[in-house]
N, C-alpha and C positions, 0 to 999 in steps of 0.2 A: 569475255569469254572467250577461254580458252583455245585456242586453233588444234585441232587434231590433227595426227598425220594420215593418211587412207592406208599404212604399211596393217597386210594381214595380220590374225592374232597372231595365227598359224606358219606363218613363214620363219625363217632362220636367215638370220645379216650373217654380214660377213661388210668389216672393215678394210680397201688394199691402201697399202703404205704407198707412196712419192716423195720426189724432194722437191727443189727448188726448179731443178732439170729437167725433171722428169715431168712437174705439171702438166704445164702449159700442150702437150702428148698425152697423154690422159683426158682430157679436156675437151682437146679440136679433134679428138679419132670420137669421142666416146666409148671408151675401150680402157677397161682395166683388167694390169694383170703383176702378175709377179713370178718370183723363179723358182728352180725345182725344189727346197726346202717347205715349201708351203706347197705346193700346185697339187697335193689332193685334197685341200679346201677348194680350189676352186673348182677341184674337176665335180663336187659336190655341188654344184649350184646349182640349180635351177632356172627355169627362164621366170621373170615373176617375184625373186625373194628380192628383199631389200639391201641394197649395199648404199657403203660411203667411200670416204675417200680421205684423209689422210696426210700433211703435208707436214713428215718430220722434221723441216727447215725452221718453217716458221710457227706450226703448234697450230695449224685448221685443218679443224672438221667440215667437208662439206657435204651435203646431202638434201635431200634423200635419193639418191637416187633405184631402179630398179633393170632387174636381170634383163635386156634384150636379148639375150640367149643363154643355152646351158654353159658352166663354165668346159673349154674344148685347150688342146692345143695346137697352137700354131692359127689361130684366128686371122692373122698378119704374120706371116714369119716376120718380115723386117721389118718392123717396130722395136722398136727401142733396141735398133741394132741384132736382134733377135736376142738378148739378154736377158728379155722376161715372158719364156713360151707359153706361161699358162695365165690365157685370155678369160677375159668374157665381154662384151660389147651393153652396153649400158644408156639409160633414158631418163629422164629425169622425172621423177613422180610427180610433178603435181604441175610441172611447165617449168623449173624453175628449179637453180640454186642456190641450195640457203649455206651460212661460214657459221662456224662461232671460230671464238679466238679459247686456247687456252684447253687446246681437245685433251691433252695428257692428264690437264687435273682436270676435266669432266669425268673420262675414264675411270680414273683413280676411285671418284667420289663413285661411280655405281657400281665398286670391285668387276672391273670389265680391262680387258688387253686384247691391242689390235691383233693381235696373229691368231689367236683362237674365235672360230665363229659366236655370234651371238648370238645365244638362243630368244625364242622369236619375241618373250614380255620382254624382254633390252632391250631389242632393234627396235621392237616399235617407241618405248620409252625415249630412245635415243632419236627416233626423228620424231618426238611431241615436242621435247629440248632446241631440234634447230627450227621449228617455227616459233617456240616461242622462251628461244631463252634466256628473259629474264624471270620467267614463270620458276617455279619450283619442281626441282628434281623426280620424278617419278619415281617410287619405288614398285619394288620387282620382287617376287621369290627368285632367287638363282636354284637353279636347275641344279643337281648330283651329277654330274658325270666322271663317267669310268677312268680312272689315274691312270696317265699316261707319264712314262719317264720326260723330263728336260730334253732337250736338245743340246748335249755339251760343245761348248767351245773351246776349251779348256785343251793338255794334252793329260788331266790327270782327273778321274772318271773313279766319284767312290759312291754309292752308294747304303743304305745299310741292310737293307735285305737282298736275297737272289729272284726273287722275281717282283712283278706288280699288280694293278690293279682286279678286277672283282673273279678272273678266271686263271688258275696257275698259269703260268708257265716251264715246263719241265718241275722235279721235281728236287723239293731244296732236298731229301735225305739219300740221293742220287751224289755217291762218291766220286766229289771231281766237281759238280755241276755247273754249269756256264751263266754266267748273272746275266739273268734278261735283261736289262735294260740296253748293258754291253751292245747286245744282238739288235737292238731294237733301234739305238745310235747309228749303224753300221746299214741298218733298212732304208730309213727314214732319212740317211745323206748319201747311201749309191745305189739306191738302185728306185724303181717305178714299180704302182700297181701290173702285176700281169707282171717283170718279171720271173724270174728262175736263179731260185737261190740253192745250193749245195751245201751239206752238211754232211761229209764224209764219214763222221765218228760224232753221230747224231745223239750217243748217251742218253738222255733220259728224255728226250724232243727238245728243247729248249726252242731250239732251232726254228723248226718246222711250227711251235705253238706262237711263237711270235709273228712267223709269216700269214698263215692265216689270218691272224684279227689281225692286218693289214693290208690284207689284197693280194700275196704274194706267189708267187707259186713256189713247190719249195721239191729238192728229193734230199731223201733224208736216211742216210745209210750205219750197218752201222756192225762190226763181226758180230756182237752178239746182243740184239738185240734186243729190250725187253718191253717194247711196242710194237703193236703190230703196222703201223704208220711206220713205221721206216723200217726198209726192207736188209736182210742179211747181206753183205757185203765185206769183203777185205779194202780198204784203202788204199792199198796200193796198187788198187786193176779195179780200176772206175768203170762201172758200164754206159755209160757216155758218149753221146757223139762228140767227135775237136768241134769246140766254137761252140756252146751249146748255152755255155752256162754263166746269167749274168752276173750274178758272187759268190765268193766261196765263204763259208766260215767255219773254221774247224777249229776246237781246246780238243787240243794233241795231249797224252801223254807226256807228263813230265821225267820220263825212268820207271823204276820198279818202288816205287816208293806205296802205290796203290793200288791191291789185287780188285779187281778191275772183271774178272771174270777169267775164268780157265779156258779161254778157247784158244786153238794151234794158231800162230803166229800172231797170237798178242804183240805188240808193240810197245805195250806197258805192260811186259816181263824183263824186257831187255833193260840193264844198267844204262844209267847216263854216266855215268863213269867211260862208260866203253865205246869207243870210233860207230858200232854196230848200231849201237842208238837211233847215231845224227846218220848212218847211211838209210837206214830204212825207215823215218822219215821225210827221207828225202825223197824216196822212191814215189809219196805221197803226194810232198811237193810236187814234182813232176807231170804225177794224173793229176792233180790240180789244173798246173799251166794244162795243158793238153786240151780241157774240159773247160776251159775259158775262153770270153769272146774276149776279141784285142783290147784292149783299155778297161780292165772293166778288175773289179778288185777282190782283192783277197785281206781275210783277215784273220789272224791266229793267234791264242791265246797258248798261253805258254809259261811254266812258272821256273825258280831257281832250285837244286836241291841242299835242303843240309841235315845228310847221313850220314850217325856212326863218328860225329863231328867234323864231317869232312865236305867242305862247302864245294859245289860241283855249277860253276855258274852256264846252267841248262839254256840260259837265255839267249846271251849270245850264241854262244854255236850254232842254236835254230836262226836267230838270223842272217849269220855269215851265210850258212847255207841257204835261207830263201834269195840273197841277196845277188844267187848266179842265175837265178831266176824270174826275177821279178826287183823292180821301180820302187824305193824303196816312198810311202805317201809321207806318215808318221809312224810315231812310234807312243802309244800309250799307255800310261802306267793306272790298273787298276785294281784297288781296290780291295784288299782280301779281308770283309768280316766271316763270312758264314763258313770258313772254317773247324774244323774238330778242337785244332791247336788255339783255338782266340777263347779259352775260357783261365778262372783263376788261374786254377791250378797247371798249369801249361807256361802262363805269362810269368808266376814264381819261379816255377824250373830256370826258363832262361834267366832269372839274374841269377839264380845264386852257383846255376853251373855256367855263365860267362857266355853266351851265344843266342844270335838273331831272330825271330820267332820269322814268316815268311809277311813280312804284310805287304805282296802287293804283287802280279801278276804283269807278263808283259801283254800287248794289243799291236801286234805288227800289223797295218798296215801298207801293203804291198800293191805294186798292179801291175797285171805286164802289161807290156809292153805293144803299142799300134803301128806297127813299120809303115799303117797304108793310110796316117796322119802325117801330114808335113808339118815336122818344127813352126812352131810358131814366132814369128819374129821377137826378138829379143825387145822386152818392153824396155825403156828409161826411165827407171824409180831412182825416185829423190826422198836422201835420206835425209832425214830432220837430224843435228849435229845439235847435241845437248853438248853444253859445259859444265864442268865437273864443279861445284862451288865449291873456294879456296876463303881459307880463314886466314885472314891475313894480318889479324892482330901478334903483337908477341907481346909476350911477359918480359916486368923488365926487372 
């Protein structure tokens, strides 16, 4: 008779990852943890939820554990030298720790990943398999979850649509609408639940829609708001206190090539070929810097311009101004797919008349310096040197 686990059918589960270096501390302390990137999943853990531990080096899965506390931040602040602050106390489910080798293959057969929460049926099936690894993997119906974008690991971000999920983020009919997945990535990487995110040029409200779904507070302003959640305001004078914002996201005009609105003072009516355009955008940068907390991030989206057979490197000019006030974290290439020129007619014109359509935007990720934090001691980095292969053969 096959042994079955005591995992409750309605309990969602989670797999924690460790390495050979961190496994012992996990099991000795009976404390599982992760970093900020997956921290929200830990905070959702409730006492009694089934948990598992997967060693990524040895490919061994341990279980079944139960959460002996709710998921919290810094249960033991000094554990793992403070690198993994999102933590949960654990206990063994049946007074013993079982293990199975080939964890990645098992999860692949079950169509599961260790980074996401386990549906209740999946957690129960995985627990049963640990009890009887020679038995057959139980089948279960996979729940269809709301689609979320992937977290990007390179500097090329390319998604086929402007929005994602069941609920629209912003409006894809709005001129110059911001790609929602870019905001999602920025929020996930650089903020935590409850943080305050500012969009001083909110447009159709993509930023606020992502913030609502991800549990962030927001302040959304625009010189000509089209939604009641967006407050009418000029981005050159932000009505917020100094050092009150945890992140800023802004998708600013690229010049006067789009008719955003007829509001007086609209920066989008100034030509990007003039110095005035960059002077006015720099006033926005200065205001963003004022309201940001030290050490926090601003993401600035901008594109170059090709108008009347003349190219203007708007992105380079804006980046130059940003560098006067912020430190550079990185520069992202955002592929452009939803623009009105992405049609067969325009592609044909570009080939016939020998010009290029704008295929990407810049996302400048910048940080406000934190003068109160001492610079970390320089770490000694060992670089691996690779020898270029040389063909020593000669032709006679």
